[in-house]
Residue, then its C-alpha position, 0 to 999 in steps of 0.5 A: x851039671x848036676x854032681x852025678x854028671x860032673x862026676x862021669x865026665x872026671x870018671x870018663x877023662x882022667x886017671x888021677x884024682x886031682x885030674x877028676x878034680x880040676x876037670x869038674x870044676x872047670x866043666x861046671x865053671x864054663x856050663x854052670x851047676x845045680x844042687x839036687x836041692x835045686x835052691x841056690x842056699x841048699x844046691x851046694x854037693x860035696x864029693x870024695x875024689x881018691x885014687x891010689x896017690x891022693x884023696x880031696x873032698x870036692x865040694x861045689x854050688x852055683x855061683x847065683x841063684x839062675x846056676x849060669x856058674x860055679x863056685x868050687x873048692x878041693 
């Protein structure tokens, strides 16, 4: 998964920012993540996710150099 794919999934499945960050994190953990720069050290991404009640800074990176899972925080 890339940040673009995760963003689309969050927008399609959720009505709140909280739901979107939780969904994007779960999907990336299950199916893997790769950053656009495609290096383990440089493959991190950041995204602001906001609704009318809450705002989150979603940060994510691959958990290993093969991108098999993800580490994320919001």
